[in-house]
C-alpha positions in Angstrom: -0.1 -0.1 0.4 2.8 2.3 1.4 5.1 1.6 -2.2 2.2 2.0 -4.4 1.1 5.4 -2.5 5.0 6.3 -2.8 5.3 5.2 -6.6 1.6 7.5 -7.2 3.2 10.7 -5.9 6.7 10.2 -8.2 5.0 9.1 -11.5 4.4 11.3 -14.7 3.4 10.9 -17.9 5.1 7.8 -19.1 7.9 8.5 -21.2 11.3 7.6 -21.4 12.7 10.3 -19.6 9.8 10.3 -17.1 10.4 6.3 -16.2 14.0 7.1 -14.8 13.1 10.3 -13.3 10.0 8.7 -11.6 12.0 5.8 -10.3 15.0 8.2 -8.9 11.8 10.7 -7.2 10.4 7.3 -5.9 14.1 6.4 -4.5 14.2 9.9 -3.0 10.6 9.6 -1.4 11.5 6.5 1.1 14.8 7.9 1.5 12.7 11.3 2.9 10.3 9.7 4.8 12.9 7.1 6.4 15.0 10.1 7.6 12.0 11.8 8.9 10.6 8.4 10.5 14.1 8.3 12.5 14.1 11.7 13.4 11.2 11.5 15.4 11.5 7.9 16.9 15.1 9.2 18.3 13.2 11.9 19.6 10.2 10.4 20.8 12.3 7.2 22.8 13.8 10.6 24.7 11.0 11.9 26.0 10.0 9.2 28.2 13.7 9.3 29.7 15.3 12.8 29.9 13.1 14.1 32.8 14.3 10.8 34.8 18.0 11.6 34.3 17.9 15.6 34.3 17.0 14.5 38.2 19.2 12.1 38.7 22.1 14.3 37.9 21.1 16.6 40.3 20.7 14.3 43.3 16.9 13.7 42.8 15.9 17.4 43.4 12.5 17.3 41.3 12.1 21.1 41.6 15.4 21.8 40.3 15.1 18.7 37.8 12.2 20.9 36.5 13.9 23.8 36.0 16.9 22.2 34.3 13.8 20.3 32.0 12.7 23.6 31.1 15.9 25.0 30.2 17.0 22.2 28.0 13.5 22.4 26.1 14.0 25.9 25.5 17.5 25.9 24.4 16.6 22.9 21.8 13.4 24.9 20.9 15.8 28.2 20.3 18.5 25.7 18.0 15.9 24.6 15.7 14.3 28.5 15.2 18.4 29.6 14.7 19.2 27.0 12.4 16.6 26.0 10.4 17.1 29.0 8.1 21.0 28.0 8.0 20.3 24.0 6.7 17.9 25.3 5.0 20.5 27.5 2.3 22.8 25.0 3.6 20.8 22.3 1.1 20.4 24.9 -1.6 24.0 25.1 -2.2 25.6 21.4 -1.2 22.3 19.5 -2.1 19.8 18.0 0.0 20.6 14.3 0.6 24.2 15.4 1.8 22.5 18.2 5.2 19.8 15.4 5.9 22.9 12.6 6.7 24.6 15.2 8.6 22.3 15.8 10.3 21.7 12.2 11.1 24.7 11.7 12.2 24.6 15.1 14.7 21.4 13.5 16.1 23.8 10.1 16.5 25.9 12.3 18.3 23.5 13.7 20.4 22.1 10.1 22.0 25.5 8.8 22.3 26.2 12.0 24.5 23.0 11.4 26.5 23.8 7.7 27.5 27.4 8.5 28.6 26.9 12.6 29.7 28.9 12.8 33.2 26.9 15.6 34.0 24.1 18.3 32.9 27.2 20.1 31.4 27.5 17.3 28.8 24.0 16.9 28.5 23.4 20.6 27.8 25.6 20.1 24.5 23.8 17.1 23.6 19.8 19.2 23.6 22.0 22.1 21.3 23.6 19.7 19.2 19.8 18.0 19.1 18.2 21.1 18.6 20.6 22.1 15.3 20.6 18.9 13.4 16.5 17.9 14.4 15.7 21.8 12.2 16.2 19.4 9.0 12.6 19.0 8.3 12.8 21.9 6.8 15.3 20.2 4.2 12.7 17.6 3.7 10.0 19.4 3.1 12.1 20.8 0.2 13.2 17.8 -1.1 9.5 16.8 -1.1 9.2 20.0 -3.3 12.8 19.4 -5.6 11.1 15.6 -6.3 7.6 15.5 -6.6 5.5 17.2 -9.6 3.0 20.0 -8.2 -0.2 18.6 -8.4 1.0 15.7 -5.8 2.8 18.1 -3.3 0.3 18.2 -0.8 0.1 14.3 -0.5 3.7 13.9 -0.1 3.4 16.4 2.4 0.5 14.7 3.9 2.2 11.2 4.3 5.5 13.3 6.0 3.1 14.6 8.1 1.7 10.7 8.9 5.5 9.5 9.1 5.7 12.3 11.6 2.9 11.6 13.8 4.1 7.8 13.3 7.3 8.4 15.2 5.8 10.2 18.2 3.3 7.6 18.6 5.7 4.9 18.6 8.6 6.5 20.2 7.8 7.6 23.9 6.1 3.8 23.7 9.5 2.2 23.2 11.3 5.1 25.4 9.3 4.2 28.1 9.3 0.4 28.0 12.8 0.4 28.1 12.9 2.8 31.0 11.0 0.3 33.2 12.8 -2.7 31.7 16.0 -0.7 32.8 14.5 0.5 36.2 13.6 -2.9 36.7 16.5 -4.4 36.6 19.0 -1.8 38.1 16.5 -2.5 41.2 17.3 -6.0 41.1 20.6 -5.8 40.9 20.8 -3.3 43.7 18.6 -5.9 46.1 21.0 -8.9 44.7 24.0 -7.2 45.5 21.8 -6.1 49.3 21.2 -10.2 49.7 24.9 -10.6 48.9 26.3 -8.1 51.7 27.4 -10.1 54.7 25.5 -9.0 58.2 26.5 -6.0 60.1 26.8 -7.1 64.1 
């Protein structure tokens, strides 16, 4: 069903030239939708995880954690506001695909920083990197405008919106499940350590 929809979006009146162009357009659409899906999945996964991670880095103070979490969210949005036009300009000059690939690489760096961050400073750096590289959605829309015929662009834009929604539906669910598993494993390890500890007089 999705494959048929992508083919229809990229389809033009059949000629020798447009047949090759249609295949290239379909491949471009698959690349765009996959990029948007993985971006939103990654962002969605950290939604239920990040608050607890911030609180754990402020010695369990929920009030202080809420302040830091709000600062991180504001910084992330500000980076998107500032760098979305820049990424769009870079994609005009160097091409859509290189900018999208670089953006995905930057998001990967952010996830590594989040996993290994020893303090709030590193976590803040990760949020800055994530905000900059997440501003690539403007490039995705521009890529659609480049590859999809004008009369079919509304459908392609709607498909991007649907993929965006799927990522935000599945991402937090997966993040919450993984966080629950990690918490249960950590609690079990702590109980096992206490049970193995020698009794004190």
